[in-house]
Biopython code that builds the backbone (N, CA, C, O; Angstrom):
import numpy as np
from Bio.PDB.StructureBuilder import StructureBuilder

atoms = [
    (1, "MET", "N", (-10.558, 6.959, 6.746)),
    (1, "MET", "CA", (-9.646, 6.874, 7.732)),
    (1, "MET", "C", (-8.135, 7.284, 7.095)),
    (1, "MET", "O", (-7.643, 6.663, 6.153)),
    (2, "LYS", "N", (-7.622, 8.179, 7.614)),
    (2, "LYS", "CA", (-6.124, 8.552, 7.179)),
    (2, "LYS", "C", (-5.284, 8.153, 8.113)),
    (2, "LYS", "O", (-5.444, 8.324, 9.322)),
    (3, "ALA", "N", (-4.230, 7.529, 7.508)),
    (3, "ALA", "CA", (-3.089, 6.945, 8.319)),
    (3, "ALA", "C", (-1.748, 6.973, 7.490)),
    (3, "ALA", "O", (-1.716, 6.967, 6.260)),
    (4, "ALA", "N", (-0.692, 7.002, 8.279)),
    (4, "ALA", "CA", (0.587, 6.781, 7.714)),
    (4, "ALA", "C", (1.276, 5.462, 8.257)),
    (4, "ALA", "O", (1.061, 5.090, 9.411)),
    (5, "TYR", "N", (2.038, 4.823, 7.473)),
    (5, "TYR", "CA", (2.622, 3.527, 7.633)),
    (5, "TYR", "C", (4.116, 3.605, 7.278)),
    (5, "TYR", "O", (4.541, 4.047, 6.210)),
    (6, "ARG", "N", (4.878, 3.121, 8.301)),
    (6, "ARG", "CA", (6.402, 3.212, 8.040)),
    (6, "ARG", "C", (6.830, 1.839, 7.420)),
    (6, "ARG", "O", (6.715, 0.768, 8.016)),
    (7, "THR", "N", (7.253, 1.963, 6.364)),
    (7, "THR", "CA", (7.572, 0.706, 5.675)),
    (7, "THR", "C", (8.942, 0.103, 6.126)),
    (7, "THR", "O", (9.775, 0.767, 6.744)),
    (8, "GLU", "N", (9.113, -1.201, 5.772)),
    (8, "GLU", "CA", (10.394, -1.905, 6.170)),
    (8, "GLU", "C", (11.083, -2.661, 4.954)),
    (8, "GLU", "O", (10.417, -3.484, 4.325)),
    (9, "GLY", "N", (12.187, -2.443, 4.667)),
    (9, "GLY", "CA", (12.842, -3.210, 3.619)),
    (9, "GLY", "C", (12.543, -2.665, 2.240)),
    (9, "GLY", "O", (12.813, -3.401, 1.291)),
    (10, "THR", "N", (12.021, -1.476, 2.002)),
    (10, "THR", "CA", (11.883, -0.898, 0.635)),
    (10, "THR", "C", (12.492, 0.376, 0.575)),
    (10, "THR", "O", (12.858, 0.978, 1.584)),
    (11, "CYS", "N", (12.621, 0.841, -0.677)),
    (11, "CYS", "CA", (13.191, 2.185, -0.888)),
    (11, "CYS", "C", (12.302, 3.363, -0.339)),
    (11, "CYS", "O", (12.734, 4.411, 0.142)),
    (12, "ALA", "N", (10.935, 2.994, -0.502)),
    (12, "ALA", "CA", (9.879, 3.986, -0.029)),
    (12, "ALA", "C", (9.999, 3.933, 1.514)),
    (12, "ALA", "O", (10.228, 2.864, 2.080)),
    (13, "SER", "N", (9.852, 5.026, 2.149)),
    (13, "SER", "CA", (10.062, 5.256, 3.694)),
    (13, "SER", "C", (8.688, 5.132, 4.319)),
    (13, "SER", "O", (8.590, 4.664, 5.454)),
    (14, "ASP", "N", (7.677, 5.505, 3.676)),
    (14, "ASP", "CA", (6.277, 5.591, 4.294)),
    (14, "ASP", "C", (5.278, 5.523, 3.334)),
    (14, "ASP", "O", (5.537, 5.878, 2.184)),
    (15, "ILE", "N", (4.073, 5.084, 3.662)),
    (15, "ILE", "CA", (2.961, 4.988, 2.651)),
    (15, "ILE", "C", (1.817, 5.847, 3.495)),
    (15, "ILE", "O", (1.472, 5.534, 4.634)),
    (16, "LEU", "N", (1.326, 6.887, 2.817)),
    (16, "LEU", "CA", (0.048, 7.572, 3.472)),
    (16, "LEU", "C", (-1.168, 7.041, 2.686)),
    (16, "LEU", "O", (-1.167, 6.832, 1.473)),
    (17, "LEU", "N", (-2.229, 6.846, 3.545)),
    (17, "LEU", "CA", (-3.407, 6.144, 3.099)),
    (17, "LEU", "C", (-4.642, 6.956, 3.582)),
    (17, "LEU", "O", (-4.679, 7.598, 4.632)),
    (18, "ASP", "N", (-5.573, 6.850, 2.745)),
    (18, "ASP", "CA", (-7.021, 7.260, 3.118)),
    (18, "ASP", "C", (-7.921, 6.149, 2.707)),
    (18, "ASP", "O", (-8.136, 5.916, 1.518)),
    (19, "VAL", "N", (-8.450, 5.462, 3.672)),
    (19, "VAL", "CA", (-9.368, 4.447, 3.490)),
    (19, "VAL", "C", (-10.677, 4.649, 3.889)),
    (19, "VAL", "O", (-10.728, 5.009, 5.065)),
    (20, "ASP", "N", (-11.976, 4.531, 3.238)),
    (20, "ASP", "CA", (-13.183, 4.805, 3.700)),
    (20, "ASP", "C", (-13.496, 3.625, 4.784)),
    (20, "ASP", "O", (-13.391, 2.452, 4.425)),
    (21, "GLU", "N", (-13.821, 3.903, 5.906)),
    (21, "GLU", "CA", (-13.972, 3.038, 7.113)),
    (21, "GLU", "C", (-15.313, 2.191, 6.854)),
    (21, "GLU", "O", (-15.455, 1.027, 7.229)),
    (22, "GLN", "N", (-16.210, 2.890, 6.205)),
    (22, "GLN", "CA", (-17.601, 2.103, 6.087)),
    (22, "GLN", "C", (-17.600, 1.127, 4.834)),
    (22, "GLN", "O", (-18.294, 0.111, 4.798)),
    (23, "THR", "N", (-16.814, 1.504, 3.882)),
    (23, "THR", "CA", (-16.900, 0.603, 2.570)),
    (23, "THR", "C", (-15.561, -0.086, 2.267)),
    (23, "THR", "O", (-15.458, -0.906, 1.355)),
    (24, "GLY", "N", (-14.569, 0.261, 3.035)),
    (24, "GLY", "CA", (-13.254, -0.300, 2.733)),
    (24, "GLY", "C", (-12.614, -0.028, 1.335)),
    (24, "GLY", "O", (-11.777, -0.766, 0.815)),
    (25, "ILE", "N", (-13.111, 1.127, 0.785)),
    (25, "ILE", "CA", (-12.621, 1.598, -0.459)),
    (25, "ILE", "C", (-11.347, 2.560, -0.259)),
    (25, "ILE", "O", (-11.293, 3.447, 0.593)),
    (26, "ILE", "N", (-10.387, 2.263, -1.127)),
    (26, "ILE", "CA", (-9.138, 3.176, -0.959)),
    (26, "ILE", "C", (-9.415, 4.474, -1.708)),
    (26, "ILE", "O", (-9.632, 4.490, -2.920)),
    (27, "ASN", "N", (-9.400, 5.595, -0.915)),
    (27, "ASN", "CA", (-9.548, 6.781, -1.439)),
    (27, "ASN", "C", (-8.227, 7.443, -1.995)),
    (27, "ASN", "O", (-8.278, 8.161, -2.994)),
    (28, "LYS", "N", (-7.086, 7.201, -1.357)),
    (28, "LYS", "CA", (-5.853, 7.822, -1.633)),
    (28, "LYS", "C", (-4.767, 7.030, -1.138)),
    (28, "LYS", "O", (-4.840, 6.502, -0.029)),
    (29, "VAL", "N", (-3.668, 6.897, -1.949)),
    (29, "VAL", "CA", (-2.406, 6.245, -1.632)),
    (29, "VAL", "C", (-1.215, 7.180, -2.076)),
    (29, "VAL", "O", (-1.160, 7.598, -3.233)),
    (30, "GLN", "N", (-0.330, 7.475, -1.195)),
    (30, "GLN", "CA", (0.886, 8.161, -1.614)),
    (30, "GLN", "C", (2.185, 7.574, -0.833)),
    (30, "GLN", "O", (2.316, 7.538, 0.391)),
    (31, "PHE", "N", (3.105, 7.126, -1.793)),
    (31, "PHE", "CA", (4.263, 6.617, -1.201)),
    (31, "PHE", "C", (5.194, 7.762, -1.075)),
    (31, "PHE", "O", (5.182, 8.699, -1.873)),
    (32, "VAL", "N", (6.059, 7.671, 0.005)),
    (32, "VAL", "CA", (7.086, 8.725, 0.219)),
    (32, "VAL", "C", (8.417, 7.948, 0.035)),
    (32, "VAL", "O", (8.790, 7.030, 0.764)),
    (33, "GLY", "N", (9.149, 8.492, -1.146)),
    (33, "GLY", "CA", (10.259, 7.801, -1.512)),
    (33, "GLY", "C", (10.098, 6.747, -2.508)),
    (33, "GLY", "O", (8.992, 6.628, -3.035)),
    (34, "GLY", "N", (11.058, 5.960, -2.840)),
    (34, "GLY", "CA", (10.839, 4.764, -3.652)),
    (34, "GLY", "C", (10.938, 5.240, -5.179)),
    (34, "GLY", "O", (11.265, 6.393, -5.459)),
    (35, "CYS", "N", (10.678, 4.418, -6.004)),
    (35, "CYS", "CA", (10.702, 4.569, -7.473)),
    (35, "CYS", "C", (9.388, 5.376, -7.796)),
    (35, "CYS", "O", (8.263, 4.876, -7.776)),
    (36, "ASN", "N", (9.705, 6.826, -8.127)),
    (36, "ASN", "CA", (8.582, 7.618, -8.411)),
    (36, "ASN", "C", (7.489, 7.034, -9.370)),
    (36, "ASN", "O", (6.349, 6.873, -8.936)),
    (37, "GLY", "N", (7.784, 6.737, -10.567)),
    (37, "GLY", "CA", (6.836, 6.247, -11.583)),
    (37, "GLY", "C", (6.131, 5.008, -11.009)),
    (37, "GLY", "O", (4.900, 4.988, -10.972)),
    (38, "ASN", "N", (6.908, 3.906, -10.531)),
    (38, "ASN", "CA", (6.313, 2.767, -10.230)),
    (38, "ASN", "C", (5.282, 2.992, -8.958)),
    (38, "ASN", "O", (4.192, 2.421, -8.970)),
    (39, "THR", "N", (5.649, 3.802, -7.921)),
    (39, "THR", "CA", (4.740, 3.924, -6.865)),
    (39, "THR", "C", (3.617, 4.755, -7.143)),
    (39, "THR", "O", (2.568, 4.576, -6.526)),
    (40, "LYS", "N", (3.732, 5.701, -8.060)),
    (40, "LYS", "CA", (2.584, 6.577, -8.554)),
    (40, "LYS", "C", (1.674, 5.636, -9.474)),
    (40, "LYS", "O", (0.463, 5.853, -9.516)),
    (41, "GLY", "N", (2.199, 4.671, -10.155)),
    (41, "GLY", "CA", (1.233, 3.715, -10.820)),
    (41, "GLY", "C", (0.689, 2.722, -9.931)),
    (41, "GLY", "O", (-0.436, 2.315, -10.220)),
    (42, "ILE", "N", (1.224, 2.270, -8.959)),
    (42, "ILE", "CA", (0.615, 1.415, -7.842)),
    (42, "ILE", "C", (-0.554, 2.155, -7.391)),
    (42, "ILE", "O", (-1.668, 1.633, -7.433)),
    (43, "ALA", "N", (-0.354, 3.441, -6.925)),
    (43, "ALA", "CA", (-1.262, 4.191, -6.174)),
    (43, "ALA", "C", (-2.492, 4.418, -7.101)),
    (43, "ALA", "O", (-3.631, 4.266, -6.660)),
    (44, "SER", "N", (-2.256, 4.778, -8.370)),
    (44, "SER", "CA", (-3.320, 5.037, -9.440)),
    (44, "SER", "C", (-4.193, 3.807, -9.666)),
    (44, "SER", "O", (-5.414, 3.880, -9.805)),
    (45, "LEU", "N", (-3.483, 2.653, -9.695)),
    (45, "LEU", "CA", (-4.245, 1.402, -9.842)),
    (45, "LEU", "C", (-5.192, 0.971, -8.746)),
    (45, "LEU", "O", (-6.256, 0.392, -8.970)),
    (46, "VAL", "N", (-4.720, 1.303, -7.497)),
    (46, "VAL", "CA", (-5.435, 0.706, -6.388)),
    (46, "VAL", "C", (-6.399, 1.848, -5.876)),
    (46, "VAL", "O", (-7.294, 1.473, -5.119)),
    (47, "GLU", "N", (-6.343, 3.050, -6.154)),
    (47, "GLU", "CA", (-7.499, 4.050, -5.656)),
    (47, "GLU", "C", (-8.690, 3.666, -6.297)),
    (47, "GLU", "O", (-8.815, 3.390, -7.491)),
    (48, "GLY", "N", (-9.557, 3.666, -5.423)),
    (48, "GLY", "CA", (-11.029, 3.251, -5.958)),
    (48, "GLY", "C", (-11.476, 1.693, -5.798)),
    (48, "GLY", "O", (-12.588, 1.251, -6.087)),
    (49, "GLN", "N", (-10.482, 1.023, -5.326)),
    (49, "GLN", "CA", (-10.674, -0.403, -5.238)),
    (49, "GLN", "C", (-10.832, -0.786, -3.758)),
    (49, "GLN", "O", (-10.415, -0.018, -2.891)),
    (50, "LYS", "N", (-11.402, -1.909, -3.455)),
    (50, "LYS", "CA", (-11.604, -2.378, -2.085)),
    (50, "LYS", "C", (-10.298, -2.774, -1.577)),
    (50, "LYS", "O", (-9.519, -3.366, -2.324)),
    (51, "ALA", "N", (-9.970, -2.486, -0.301)),
    (51, "ALA", "CA", (-8.809, -2.769, 0.370)),
    (51, "ALA", "C", (-8.523, -4.259, 0.342)),
    (51, "ALA", "O", (-7.420, -4.680, -0.005)),
    (52, "ASP", "N", (-9.474, -5.020, 0.692)),
    (52, "ASP", "CA", (-9.406, -6.543, 0.836)),
    (52, "ASP", "C", (-8.935, -7.086, -0.521)),
    (52, "ASP", "O", (-8.107, -7.996, -0.547)),
    (53, "ASP", "N", (-9.447, -6.548, -1.676)),
    (53, "ASP", "CA", (-9.115, -7.075, -2.835)),
    (53, "ASP", "C", (-7.610, -6.707, -3.269)),
    (53, "ASP", "O", (-6.894, -7.448, -3.943)),
    (54, "VAL", "N", (-7.264, -5.497, -2.795)),
    (54, "VAL", "CA", (-5.875, -5.125, -3.111)),
    (54, "VAL", "C", (-4.827, -5.896, -2.278)),
    (54, "VAL", "O", (-3.748, -6.225, -2.771)),
    (55, "ILE", "N", (-5.153, -6.160, -1.075)),
    (55, "ILE", "CA", (-4.397, -7.030, -0.107)),
    (55, "ILE", "C", (-4.179, -8.420, -0.816)),
    (55, "ILE", "O", (-3.064, -8.930, -0.920)),
    (56, "ALA", "N", (-5.354, -8.997, -1.300)),
    (56, "ALA", "CA", (-5.211, -10.224, -1.946)),
    (56, "ALA", "C", (-4.350, -10.377, -3.223)),
    (56, "ALA", "O", (-3.836, -11.447, -3.548)),
    (57, "ARG", "N", (-4.239, -9.290, -3.881)),
    (57, "ARG", "CA", (-3.446, -9.197, -5.107)),
    (57, "ARG", "C", (-2.020, -8.884, -4.860)),
    (57, "ARG", "O", (-1.165, -9.311, -5.637)),
    (58, "LEU", "N", (-1.689, -8.127, -3.774)),
    (58, "LEU", "CA", (-0.307, -7.472, -3.726)),
    (58, "LEU", "C", (0.460, -8.306, -2.578)),
    (58, "LEU", "O", (1.683, -8.441, -2.611)),
    (59, "GLU", "N", (-0.257, -8.796, -1.674)),
    (59, "GLU", "CA", (0.606, -9.398, -0.578)),
    (59, "GLU", "C", (1.480, -10.578, -1.086)),
    (59, "GLU", "O", (1.153, -11.477, -1.861)),
    (60, "GLY", "N", (2.701, -10.357, -0.448)),
    (60, "GLY", "CA", (3.824, -11.561, -0.896)),
    (60, "GLY", "C", (4.619, -11.283, -2.010)),
    (60, "GLY", "O", (5.522, -12.061, -2.317)),
    (61, "ILE", "N", (4.345, -10.037, -2.801)),
    (61, "ILE", "CA", (5.112, -9.697, -3.834)),
    (61, "ILE", "C", (6.519, -9.322, -3.402)),
    (61, "ILE", "O", (6.664, -8.527, -2.474)),
    (62, "ARG", "N", (7.523, -9.836, -4.004)),
    (62, "ARG", "CA", (8.903, -9.554, -3.651)),
    (62, "ARG", "C", (9.675, -8.698, -4.780)),
    (62, "ARG", "O", (9.427, -8.819, -5.980)),
    (63, "CYS", "N", (10.612, -7.842, -4.265)),
    (63, "CYS", "CA", (11.356, -7.025, -5.122)),
    (63, "CYS", "C", (12.714, -7.638, -5.199)),
    (63, "CYS", "O", (13.492, -7.506, -4.255)),
    (64, "GLY", "N", (13.063, -8.350, -6.350)),
    (64, "GLY", "CA", (14.352, -9.090, -6.439)),
    (64, "GLY", "C", (14.557, -10.001, -5.332)),
    (64, "GLY", "O", (13.709, -10.858, -5.086)),
    (65, "MET", "N", (15.694, -9.878, -4.594)),
    (65, "MET", "CA", (16.111, -10.845, -3.664)),
    (65, "MET", "C", (15.558, -10.450, -2.295)),
    (65, "MET", "O", (15.722, -11.166, -1.307)),
    (66, "LYS", "N", (14.882, -9.261, -2.264)),
    (66, "LYS", "CA", (14.375, -8.732, -0.984)),
    (66, "LYS", "C", (13.081, -9.522, -0.617)),
    (66, "LYS", "O", (12.305, -9.920, -1.486)),
    (67, "PRO", "N", (12.892, -9.725, 0.697)),
    (67, "PRO", "CA", (11.688, -10.532, 1.107)),
    (67, "PRO", "C", (10.438, -9.750, 1.094)),
    (67, "PRO", "O", (9.406, -10.271, 1.518)),
    (68, "THR", "N", (10.443, -8.526, 0.636)),
    (68, "THR", "CA", (9.328, -7.619, 0.592)),
    (68, "THR", "C", (9.420, -6.736, -0.732)),
    (68, "THR", "O", (10.371, -6.811, -1.510)),
    (69, "SER", "N", (8.324, -5.889, -0.901)),
    (69, "SER", "CA", (8.415, -4.930, -2.082)),
    (69, "SER", "C", (7.513, -3.698, -1.562)),
    (69, "SER", "O", (7.028, -3.641, -0.432)),
    (70, "CYS", "N", (7.373, -2.771, -2.517)),
    (70, "CYS", "CA", (6.523, -1.672, -2.149)),
    (70, "CYS", "C", (4.876, -2.116, -2.288)),
    (70, "CYS", "O", (4.034, -1.674, -1.506)),
    (71, "PRO", "N", (4.574, -2.973, -3.302)),
    (71, "PRO", "CA", (3.193, -3.648, -3.207)),
    (71, "PRO", "C", (2.982, -4.380, -1.990)),
    (71, "PRO", "O", (1.949, -4.222, -1.340)),
    (72, "ASP", "N", (3.906, -5.185, -1.632)),
    (72, "ASP", "CA", (3.737, -6.015, -0.397)),
    (72, "ASP", "C", (3.688, -5.034, 0.844)),
    (72, "ASP", "O", (2.879, -5.313, 1.730)),
    (73, "GLN", "N", (4.398, -4.028, 0.973)),
    (73, "GLN", "CA", (4.226, -3.140, 2.005)),
    (73, "GLN", "C", (2.917, -2.392, 2.037)),
    (73, "GLN", "O", (2.365, -2.145, 3.109)),
    (74, "LEU", "N", (2.422, -2.036, 0.892)),
    (74, "LEU", "CA", (1.075, -1.534, 0.733)),
    (74, "LEU", "C", (0.006, -2.476, 1.384)),
    (74, "LEU", "O", (-0.843, -2.035, 2.159)),
    (75, "ALA", "N", (0.091, -3.798, 1.030)),
    (75, "ALA", "CA", (-0.855, -4.715, 1.519)),
    (75, "ALA", "C", (-0.624, -4.668, 3.098)),
    (75, "ALA", "O", (-1.620, -4.568, 3.813)),
    (76, "LYS", "N", (0.485, -4.728, 3.601)),
    (76, "LYS", "CA", (0.756, -4.659, 5.122)),
    (76, "LYS", "C", (0.018, -3.470, 5.724)),
    (76, "LYS", "O", (-0.734, -3.534, 6.697)),
    (77, "ALA", "N", (0.354, -2.277, 4.963)),
    (77, "ALA", "CA", (-0.204, -1.024, 5.428)),
    (77, "ALA", "C", (-1.735, -1.066, 5.381)),
    (77, "ALA", "O", (-2.331, -0.438, 6.256)),
    (78, "LEU", "N", (-2.380, -1.681, 4.533)),
    (78, "LEU", "CA", (-3.797, -1.806, 4.506)),
    (78, "LEU", "C", (-4.383, -2.672, 5.552)),
    (78, "LEU", "O", (-5.429, -2.399, 6.141)),
    (79, "ARG", "N", (-3.582, -3.853, 5.783)),
    (79, "ARG", "CA", (-3.963, -4.653, 6.921)),
    (79, "ARG", "C", (-3.939, -3.901, 8.169)),
    (79, "ARG", "O", (-4.891, -3.999, 8.943)),
    (80, "SER", "N", (-2.819, -3.069, 8.468)),
    (80, "SER", "CA", (-2.756, -2.306, 9.698)),
    (80, "SER", "C", (-3.989, -1.369, 9.781)),
    (80, "SER", "O", (-4.666, -1.361, 10.809)),
    (81, "VAL", "N", (-4.263, -0.666, 8.839)),
    (81, "VAL", "CA", (-5.413, 0.394, 8.765)),
    (81, "VAL", "C", (-6.705, -0.444, 9.202)),
    (81, "VAL", "O", (-7.442, -0.110, 10.130)),
    (82, "LEU", "N", (-6.872, -1.544, 8.427)),
    (82, "LEU", "CA", (-8.165, -2.255, 8.755)),
    (82, "LEU", "C", (-8.136, -3.134, 9.949)),
    (82, "LEU", "O", (-9.141, -3.788, 10.229)),
    (83, "GLY", "N", (-7.023, -3.206, 10.703)),
    (83, "GLY", "CA", (-6.927, -3.845, 11.836)),
    (83, "GLY", "C", (-7.015, -5.388, 11.725)),
    (83, "GLY", "O", (-7.685, -6.021, 12.541)),
    (84, "LYS", "N", (-6.310, -6.023, 10.674)),
    (84, "LYS", "CA", (-6.392, -7.340, 10.266)),
    (84, "LYS", "C", (-5.089, -8.000, 10.417)),
    (84, "LYS", "O", (-4.956, -9.183, 10.104)),
]
sb = StructureBuilder()
sb.init_structure("model")
sb.init_model(0)
sb.init_chain("A")
sb.init_seg("    ")
for serial, (resi, resn, name, xyz) in enumerate(atoms, 1):
    if name == "N":
        sb.init_residue(resn, " ", resi, " ")
    sb.init_atom(name, np.array(xyz, "f"), 0.0, 1.0, " ", f" {name:<3s}", serial, name[0])
structure = sb.get_structure()
């Protein structure tokens, strides 16, 4: 399932996702905006992983004094795609 998620509170404005509906495996992640190297690194690390595992690892991570981060927003995006 391909989806776009509008982020809140981060430098990245959107996250584009492709998650296999049958297996919950993340096929592709692309951040729009944000710190280019960091967001490419996050995407590379999570592609091929189960969405539920990624959510468990990334949810709640903060960026400095912000209440969220790009990894936290990715967890929220995956929850949204999975309907959780």
